[in-house]
N, C-alpha and C positions, 0 to 999 in steps of 0.2 A: 432230545438233548435232557438228561437228567438234571434236576435242580442242583445236586450236589456238586456237578461239573461248573453249572453256571455261578455259583458262589466263589469260586476259585478266580474268577474274572476280575480285573481290577479297574473295569472302565465301566462308569455309568453313562449312556448314550441319552440324551434329551433332545426330543424333536417337536418344537413348536408347530402347530397344525391348525390352520384356519381354511375351511373349505378345500380340503386337499384329498378330495376321493378320487383325482385321477393319479395319485401317487403315492398314497400312504402305504399301499400294499408293497410296493415296490422297494420302498426304501426300508421297511421293517424286514422283509425276507432277505433282504440284501446284507442286512446287520446280523440277523440272529444266529447265524453259522459261524461268524468270526470268532476267532480265539482270543482270549483277554476280556470277552463281553462279559460283565456282571447282570446289567439289566437294561431294557428299554424302556425309557420313560416318554411316552407319547402325551404332550398337554393339549388337550383338544379346547381352542380358543375359540368358544362360541361358533362352531361350523354351523353351517344351516343348509349344508348337501349331506350326503350319505358318508362323510368321515367317521362318525360315530359307529353307525352301523357296519362298516368295513372293519373298524378295530375290534368290535365284539367278535366278528368271525376270525380275526387274527388271533386273539386271545387264545382262541381253541386250538391254535397250532403253534404257538409260539408262547413257551411257558414261561420265558425272561420277560415278556412284553406286561406293563403296567399303563393304564390309562387314566390321566387326570384330566378333570374337565374343569375349567375355571368358571367361575358364577358371574362374575363381573369386571370390568377394568377401573382400577383406582383412578383417581384424577392423577395427572401429572407422569402417567407410565404411556410408554407407548405399547402396544399388544404383544410385540415379539418379545421384548424385554421381561413383560409381565410372566409372560408363559414360560421363558428360560428359568426366570428366578424361581417359578412355583416348581419346575422339574428340579432345579438345584437343589432347593431345601428337601426334597425327598428323596434325592439320591444318596447311594451309600458307598460309591466308588472312591477309589483314592484319585482318579482322573475322571474329569467329566469331559465328553465328548458333545459339543452342540453343533448339531447339523439341520440341513433344511429337509423339509418333507421332499422336495423334489429332486434330492440326490439319490446316487446310487452307488453304493460302495463294494467294489469290486474285491472278489475272494482274497483273504490274506492281508487285506489292507489295514486293518486294525492293528494287529500285532506288529506288522512290519513299520508302522508309523509310531507305534506307542517306545519299540525298541528304538527306534532314530532319536525320539525325543529324549529319552533316559540315557542312550549313548552320549548325545551331544549337551546335555545338561539344561535341556528346554525347559521352561515353566509352561511356555505356551507355544504350541505348533499349529499353523495355519496353512491351508492348501488354496491354491488357485485350480480348481477341479476342471475336467475336460467339459468344455461347452458344446453340447449336442445342439447342433443347428440344422433341422431339416428342411426349412422352407427358405425361400429366396431373401425374404426380408430379414429372417435372423442370421444368414450368411453375411448379409450386406452390414448389418449393424453391430452384432454382436462381438465379433473378431476385433473389428475396428477399435470399438470401446476398450477392449481387453490389451490391444497394443498399447493405446495411449497410457491407460492405468499402468502397464509395467513400467512406462517411462517415471511415472509419479511415484510409485511405489517399487522400488528395483529390489528384488529378491535379497541381494547380497547386502544391501544397505539396511534394510529392517532387520536382518538376521545378524548384523555386527553390533556387538554390545557398545562399542565406541561409537556408533551412529546414534543422533537422536530419532532418526526416522522410526515409525511405528506403523504398523498395519496389520490386519487381519481380515480374513474373508467368511462371513457369517454362514456361510455353506458347510464350514469344516473348521472348528476350532477346538482343539483338544488341550486342555490345561489342567495342570495339577490343581488338585482340591485346595490346597493351602496357598497357592498363587491367587486362585480365583477368590477366597475369602480376604486375602491380605489387600487384594485390589478393590474390596468392597462389593465383587459379584456384581450381577445386573441391577441391584437396587442402586448401585452408584452411577449407573448410566441411563437410569429408568426412564427419563424424559428425552435421551439421545437418539435421534432419528438412526444415524449411522452407529450404532452401539458396539458392533465390532471391532472397527478402528479405534473407537474411544477406550474399549477395554483393554487391547492391546497397550495403547498409549498408557493407561494406569498400571498395567504389569511392568512396563520396561520403564516408566518414570521411578517406579518402587525398587528397581533394581534385578528384577526377574529378567529371564532371558527369553527372546522371542527366535522363532525359528519359522520362515516364511519360505514356502517351496510351491514350486509348479507339481501340480497333482494330476496330471492327465493320466498315468499308470495306476493310480488307487482309485480315484472318484469320478463320477460323472453326472453332469446334471443338464436339464433344459430348463433355463429360467423363466421363460416367458412362452406361453401359449396363442398370444394374439398379439397384434400390433398394438393395441389399446394397453396391455400390460407393459409392454416394452415402452412406451409412451409415459405411461405413470410412474413405472419403475425407475426408469434413469432419469426422468424429471425429479424424483425424491432423492436420488443418490449423488447426480453429478455434481451440482453447486458444493457439498459437502465434501466429495473426494477431492475436490479441487481447493479445499480448505477456504471457501469463498472468495478466492484470490481472481476478481473479474478481469483483471489484465491477463492472467496466466489464460482463463478461459476463452477471452476475445482473442487472444493471440492462437490457440487452437482453433477457434473458427475460421480465422485467417488463413491458418495452413491448409485446413481441410478444403476449403472453397478455393483458394487460389491455386495450391499445388497439387490437389489430388481431383477437384471436381472441374475447375476451368479447363485444362488441357484437354481433357476429353471432349468437354462441350466445344470447345474452340476448333478442335480437329473435325468433329462430325460437321459444324456448320461450315467449316471453309471448305472440306472435302466436297459436301453435297453443293456449295456454291460454285467450286471449281467444275464440278461434273455438269453444272447446268450452265457452263459456258460465262459465269459471271466473271472471272478473273483469269488471269494469264498465269506465267510462271512464278511469280512473286507469291500469289495466293498459294500454288501448289508448294512451294516450298514452306511456308509458313505452315500448312497444314501437315508437312512432314515433321517439321520441329516440335510442334504440339503434340504428334503421333509419339516421337521419341520419348519427349518429356512424360508423357503418360505412362509408356512403357517402363521408363526408368524407375517412375514413381511405383509403379505396380510391382515391378521386381525387388525394389528395396521393402517393400509391405510384404511381398511375401517370405523374405528373408526373416522379417520380424514375427510373422505367424509362425514359422517353424521353429523358432528358439522358444517360444512358449507353449508349444504343443498344439497348434492350430495346423488344419490343413493346408499346405500355401496354395492349393486350386483356389481357395476362396477370395484370393487377391483379386480375381477377377469382379468381383461386387464392390471394387473399392470405390468407385466414381459415387453409385447411389448411397452407399453407406456413408460417404462424406458429407453428401447433401443432408442425409437424416440425422447423423452425429451431430453436426453443426446447429440444426434446428433444436435438437435436445439440449444442448448445451446453453444455447439462448433462452429456451423456455424453463429450463431449471433456475438460470438466474433471475429470470422474470419472477418466478415463483417465490423464491426466497427475498427478493429485494423489493418487489412490487405487491406480490400476491398475497403473502401473508399465512399460505397453507398448502398443504400438499396432501394426496389422497393416496392410500393405499389399504387393500383388503377391506374394502367399504368402510374405511375409517377416514376421518379428516383429522390432521394435525397441524397445530398452529407453528409456523417456521421462525416464530419471532425468539422462541427460547434456544433454536439451535443455529440459526443462522447468523 
């Protein structure tokens, strides 16, 4: 790709990267052939693995790639916001695309989404990408979390200028440069852990137009590669995604455990007891009733999964997912209300300024 062609692009892509040796090559290669690309700015946030080495190799094959390494994290900033702000200061595009290092951008996604944003007059377009879930624990937890988040942040409400609802997913945030600057950029949300949602709120409250879309056909990502990452990541985010509303969080836990988990456990327990001769017809009928309830809940869950782009077959993991998701909600509430801190990417952040 010739430099003259690159300069015609209108979008500067900014990728904060901290210890992303497993992901960085894939995301850069998925972006470099996209039309409307002006430049790819990877901000290496004190990586201690092979991220920097891989980026040096990528620069040889990707003329649009620029690498910026931050020297230190200023007080009062989260690492991701500081990396994003650093990239934005160096960017020259009319549009900025903030995207995570663990994403993969499918061919043609950038021009299609830029055209959609301009056609609909959006100042900020954000996606909920396809979530890649290869392991059993990912299939159990990730889809269930996103089904519940889709209730909290409905695409049509966020995209409605008349609605106060605002949201964005930091895995893909395409924003006009003017709207970004008017909202104060990442400097205005520098200490906010859930910086993507707060940036969207600032844009919308300032009169900007949001467009929030399911993005399964354009971008995919595998958020976490270990259960420990799942635990830390959702502990960091869930309390904030629920707006610090403890009642709503506890209501979700009650729904998960009473309607998704308990019927499956009750059926198994009653069926085993009946098979061992511990009960008669009443126990068998009770087992059947709980089985029917579990099947209905799973069927309804599958419909919800299909609506947001997940494979409905992962609904079979609903019961263990409900158990884990409930614990994650409680742990996130504990971390913000009692613990005073959350951890992510080797850093510890105080929750007192965000809770």
